[in-house]
N, C-alpha and C positions, 0 to 999 in steps of 0.2 A: 611314478617314474618308470619309463619304459613299459607301461602297462602293469606294473607291479604296485600293490598297495603299500603305502608308507604311513605308519602311524607316528604322530608327533603331538606333543602337548604344548600349549601356549598359555602364558599367564603374565600379568603385570602390564605396566605401561611405561613408556619412555624409550630411550635408545635400545636397539635390539642386542641380545646376547644369546649365544647358541651354546648349549651344554650337550656333550657327546659321551655317552656311557662306555664302559669297557666290555670286555669278552664275557658272554654269559649274563650280561646285565640287561637293563631296560631303562626306560625313562624314570621309573620309580627309584632308581639308584640315587637320584638327586633330591629325594623327598625332603631331606633336612635342609639342604643348602639352597635349593631353587626358591622356596618362598621368601627367603631373606634377600636374595638377589632380585627378586621380582618387586621389591618395594620401590626400586628406582629404575627398573628395566623391564622391557618386554622380553620375556624369557622363552626361548624356543627350544624344546627338548625332543629331538627325533629318536626313534628306535631303529637301530641298524638292522639290515636285512637278516631274516631268520630269527631275530630277537623280538620278544614282546609281540606286538601286533603287526609288525612289518613282514611282508612276504620275503621268502628266500630269493637268492640270486642263483644263477647256474653254477654247478660245481666246477672246480678248477679255476674259479675266479681269482683275480688279484684283489687288492684293496681298493682299486679305483671305483667299483660299483658301490662300495660302502661310502666313499667320499661323495659320490654323485647323489646318493640317497640323502645325505645331509644337505647338499646343495639344493635338492629338490624342495625340501621343507623350507629352507631359507627363501628360495624364490617364490614359493607359494604364498609366503607371508610378506613378500616385497620388503625384505629385511636386508638386502645386500647393499653395501658391505657391512659385515658385523664381526665383532671379536668372537672367538670360539674358545671354549674351555673344554679340553679333552682329557678323560681319565683312562689310563691304561691303554687298551686297544684304541679307545677314543682319541687318545693323544696322537698316535701315528696316523689314524684316519684323518684327524684334523690337519696334520702336516700334509697329507696327500691332497686334501682339499685346497690348501693354500698354494700347492704347486700346480694343481690342475685348473683351478679357478682364481688366478692371482688377484683379480679385482674383488673377489667375494669375501676375502678375509682381511680384516683390518688389524687384527691383533691375535696372538695365540698365547693361551696358558696351557702348559704341558704338565699335567698333574699325574706324577708316577707313570710316565708315558712308556708304553711298550715300543718295540722296534729295534732295540740294540741287543740286549740279552735274549730277547725272545726270538731272535734270528739265528741262534746257535743250535748245534746238534743236540745238546743237553735239553734245551727248551723244546725241541721237536719231540723228544721222548716223553718229557713231562706233560706236554699238551696232548700228546696221543693218549697217554694214560688218563688224564683228566677228561678228555672227550669221551673216552670209553666208559669211565665210571659215572660221569654225570652226577656228581655228588649234590650239586645244588638242587637238582630236580627231586632227589631222594629226600632231602631235608625240608624243602620248601613247604610241604603240607603241615609240617610242625612248627612253622614260623611263629604262631601265636604263643606256643609254649616256650620256644627259644627266647622270644622277646621278654619273657618274665623271669628268666633264670640265668644268673651269672654263670652257673656251671655249664648250662647248655650253650650259652654264647661262646664260652671258651672252646667247647667241643666243635662248634660249627665254624668259628672264625679264628681260632687260635693259630699262632705262628705264621701261617701262610698268608693270612689276610689282615689281621689286626694285631697291633702290639698290646693293646689293652682292650680285649673284647667286652669286659663289663661296662666300659665307657660308652659303648654303642647304645644309643637310646632305642626304645621300642619302635619309634618311627624309622630309624636307620635300619634295624634288623628287618622289618617288613619291607623297606625299600630295596634292600639288597636281595631278598629271597623271593619276593612276590612274582617277579618276571619269569622265573624259571618254569612256572606252571604253564606258560603260554609260548615258550620257544618252539620253533619248528625246525631250525637248522643252525646250530652254533658251530658245527664241525667245519663247514666251509670257511668260516671266519678265521678259525685258528690255523687252518691249512694255508690260507692266504697270508696270515700274519707271520708265520715262521719262515716264509719265503721273502719277506720284505725287510730289507735293511736300508733305512732311509739316509744313512750318514753321508753317502756320497752326494746326495741331493740337497743337503741342508743349506748349501751356499745360495740356493735359489729362493730362499724365504726372504722376502723383502720387508715384511711387516714386523713391528715390535713383538718381542716374545718374553715370556716369563717361564721359568722351570720351577715347579713346585713339587716337593718330595717329602715323604716320611722318612725320619732319620732311622727307623727300624723296619724298613720295608725288606721283608725276606723273600719277596717275589721278584722285584726288580731292584737291583742293588744301587747304592749311591754312586757307584762309578758310572752308571748310566746317566744319572743326573748331571754329573760334572762334564761328561762327554757332550751331552745335549747342550748344556750352558756354553761350553767352549765353542762348539761348532755354530751355534746360533748367535754367538756374542750376546747372550742374554743373561740377566741376573738369575741367581739360584736362590731360592728360599727353602730352607729345610725346617720341617716342623718336628720338634723334639717328641720323643716317646710316642711315635706314631708309625703305623704300618702302611700297607698298600691301600687300604680303604680309607684314605685320608679324608675324602669328601663326606664320609659319615662319622668317622672316628674323631676327627678334629675340625668340625665344620666352622667354628668361630675363627680359627686360624686361617682356614682356607678363604672364608669370606673377607677377612682383613687383607689378605695377600691379593685376591682377585680385584676387589674394589680399589685398592691402592694402585694397582697396575693400570686399571681402566682410567682412573683419575689422572695419573702421571702422564698418560699418553692422550688424554682428552678423547677417549673412545666411546 
């Protein structure tokens, strides 16, 4: 896209489905959920600029280049229009894609989507600190040990990420940590994110949507979920005893919600 390398994974056969990871993530974040979705779908999993194997975009960018990166992967696979599932940053990127390329997105699943609380001054301070510390990069080399220890899972994923860290499977732990070793620029993404409040634009979303949230998400509060659901006129499904990393923490509940949404709207 625009001369930049975009890495994406494809698996399965059937109608297309696009999965978009969150900030600091990579395609491997979907390691637990994607294989189950690929039983009935051709699943396309792009890596956002500066994340995983995708090249960075110029600094001071908006979220538009991130949305265009997803569009480039979808177009390369001749998969448009397709439903899109976006987690965290991937949720608001998916929204931007649906607004920029209205014919490219046939449905939206917003899984603990950023864009509301993440556009506040408090979020700016927290993201600045997180970007400086780069904790994921520091713990990623120890992911094999973390995956085998409930105590280390709690240390790595407790409170901020997962409500029940021991519930994370070894595959989920590896999926959430592996990409950190290959990132080249996650800072531009969070700087674009904290400047992006999509609420005033949500009336322009014409496709069906579902809002999916962990009941104990300490990173993006349930108030954001209700706000998204109200503005999108979309149903809200809340997963009990689940934190921000719902796609790995409670993959069965996510699978049921996503497949039910796709079936309901014949997507």
